[in-house]
C-alpha positions in Angstrom: 0.0 0.0 0.0 2.9 2.4 0.9 4.5 1.7 -2.5 1.3 2.6 -4.3 0.9 5.8 -2.2 4.5 6.9 -3.1 3.8 6.1 -6.8 0.6 8.2 -6.8 2.4 11.0 -5.1 5.2 11.0 -7.6 2.7 10.9 -10.5 0.8 13.9 -9.0 4.1 15.8 -8.5 5.2 15.2 -12.1 1.8 16.3 -13.3 2.0 19.5 -11.3 5.4 20.3 -12.6 4.6 19.5 -16.2 1.5 21.7 -15.8 3.6 24.6 -14.8 6.0 23.9 -17.7 3.1 23.8 -20.1 1.9 27.2 -18.9 5.4 28.7 -19.3 5.7 27.2 -22.8 2.3 28.6 -23.8 3.2 32.0 -22.6 6.6 31.9 -24.3 5.0 30.9 -27.6 2.4 33.7 -27.3 5.1 36.3 -26.6 6.4 35.9 -30.2 4.7 38.1 -32.7 3.5 36.4 -35.9 2.0 39.7 -37.2 2.6 43.4 -36.7 -0.5 44.9 -38.4 -3.2 44.1 -35.8 -2.9 47.1 -33.5 -0.8 50.1 -32.7 -0.1 51.7 -29.3 -1.3 55.3 -29.2 -1.0 58.3 -26.9 -3.1 61.5 -26.6 -6.8 62.1 -27.0 -7.1 62.3 -30.8 -10.1 60.4 -32.1 -9.5 57.2 -34.0 -9.7 57.6 -37.8 -12.5 56.0 -39.7 -12.2 52.2 -39.8 -10.5 52.0 -36.4 -11.3 51.9 -32.7 -9.4 52.9 -29.7 -9.3 50.4 -26.8 -8.3 51.5 -23.3 -6.5 48.6 -21.5 -6.1 48.3 -17.8 -4.6 45.6 -15.7 -3.2 45.4 -12.2 -1.6 43.1 -9.6 -0.4 43.5 -6.1 2.5 41.4 -4.7 4.4 41.1 -1.5 7.5 43.3 -0.9 10.8 42.2 -2.3 12.6 39.7 0.0 9.5 38.9 2.1 9.9 35.2 1.4 13.6 34.4 1.9 13.4 31.2 -0.2 11.9 33.1 -3.2 14.2 33.3 -6.3 16.0 36.6 -6.7 14.9 36.7 -10.3 11.2 36.9 -9.2 9.4 40.0 -10.3 7.5 40.2 -7.1 8.2 43.5 -5.3 10.6 44.7 -8.0 10.6 48.0 -9.7 8.4 46.8 -12.6 6.1 43.9 -13.4 5.5 42.4 -16.9 2.2 42.0 -18.6 1.9 40.1 -21.9 -0.8 40.8 -24.4 -1.3 39.1 -27.7 -4.1 40.0 -30.1 -4.6 37.9 -33.2 -0.9 37.0 -33.3 0.6 40.4 -32.5 2.3 40.4 -29.1 3.6 43.1 -26.8 5.2 42.9 -23.4 4.4 45.9 -21.2 6.1 46.6 -17.9 4.1 48.4 -15.3 5.8 50.5 -12.6 5.3 49.4 -9.0 4.3 51.6 -6.1 4.1 50.8 -2.4 0.5 50.1 -1.5 -0.9 49.6 2.0 -4.4 49.0 3.2 -5.4 48.3 6.9 -5.4 44.6 7.8 -8.1 45.1 10.4 -11.3 47.1 10.1 -13.5 47.7 13.1 -11.5 45.2 15.1 -12.0 42.4 12.5 -9.7 41.0 9.8 -10.2 42.9 6.6 -11.8 41.0 3.8 -10.2 43.2 1.2 -7.9 40.9 -0.8 -5.3 43.7 -1.1 -5.2 44.5 2.7 -1.6 44.8 3.9 1.6 46.3 2.8 2.9 45.4 -0.7 3.7 46.6 -4.2 0.9 47.4 -6.6 1.4 47.5 -10.4 -1.1 49.2 -12.6 -1.0 49.1 -16.3 -2.8 51.7 -18.5 -2.4 51.5 -22.2 -4.4 52.6 -25.3 -4.3 50.6 -28.6 -5.9 51.2 -31.9 -7.3 48.3 -34.0 -10.0 47.6 -36.5 -13.5 46.8 -35.3 -14.6 43.2 -35.3 -13.9 40.0 -33.4 -10.4 39.6 -31.9 -8.7 36.7 -30.1 -6.9 38.0 -27.0 -4.2 36.3 -25.0 -3.3 37.8 -21.6 -0.4 36.4 -19.7 1.8 37.0 -16.6 5.2 35.6 -17.5 6.4 36.1 -14.0 3.7 33.9 -12.5 3.0 31.3 -15.3 -0.6 32.5 -15.6 -2.6 33.1 -18.8 -6.1 33.5 -20.1 -7.6 33.7 -23.5 -10.8 35.3 -24.7 -12.6 36.6 -27.7 -13.7 40.3 -27.7 -15.9 42.1 -30.1 -14.9 45.7 -30.9 -17.3 48.2 -32.2 -16.5 51.1 -34.4 -17.0 54.7 -33.5 -16.2 55.0 -29.8 -13.4 54.2 -27.4 -13.9 51.0 -25.5 -12.5 49.5 -22.2 -10.8 46.2 -21.8 -10.0 45.4 -18.1 -8.0 42.5 -16.6 -8.9 42.3 -12.9 -7.1 39.9 -10.5 -8.7 37.5 -8.1 -6.3 36.1 -5.5 -5.9 32.8 -3.8 -7.3 32.1 -0.3 -5.6 32.1 3.0 -5.3 28.8 4.9 -8.5 27.6 6.5 -10.6 28.5 8.4 -10.5 32.2 7.3 -11.2 31.6 3.6 -10.2 35.2 2.8 -8.5 35.9 -0.5 -5.2 37.7 -0.3 -2.6 39.0 -2.7 0.1 37.4 -0.4 -1.0 34.0 -1.8 -0.7 35.0 -5.5 -3.1 35.2 -8.4 -5.8 32.6 -8.8 -7.7 34.0 -11.7 -8.2 37.1 -13.9 -11.6 38.4 -14.8 -11.7 40.0 -18.3 -14.2 42.8 -18.7 -15.2 44.5 -22.0 -16.9 47.8 -21.2 -17.7 46.5 -17.8 -19.2 43.2 -19.0 -17.5 39.8 -18.3 -16.0 38.2 -21.3 -16.3 34.4 -21.6 -13.2 32.3 -22.2 
């Protein structure tokens, strides 16, 4: 029985490691541009020309301070000056680095543990970009190379008015019994919102 248990544990461990490797490989593949004519990054407030639409992109993540976990790799992006966000639309990829700023919210409110997932002291990275692309259906790949996380979705872009595309993090839970999500445990999932409406994967 012990031999079977050890075998199952090894299989599960290999599966977990291969899963992480698969995510990293998928992100690496999606970071390579196959096209360069899908979108352009724009600045300023000029209206998009006929046949194009401006899309405002926002994404954020909060991490612990650098060095908080002694065993963490020194190459980790957590708590560093910048944090990378990967976006690939229809085969055109871009890697943006958002600047980090110290961010602290009270851990206790009214004498009780705060339920805000970003409660505590850490570094928050907020990405704000504007891109211009043609209206229609577009396949979007969103990735966090530093955390082996990615999501894909299809968005529909209308012509004539600027639109919003948001990537909002949801964090993993603390150990039972609290069951309170916290940035200290890392990202669990990213919700993708187009003009405030959830986008299905």
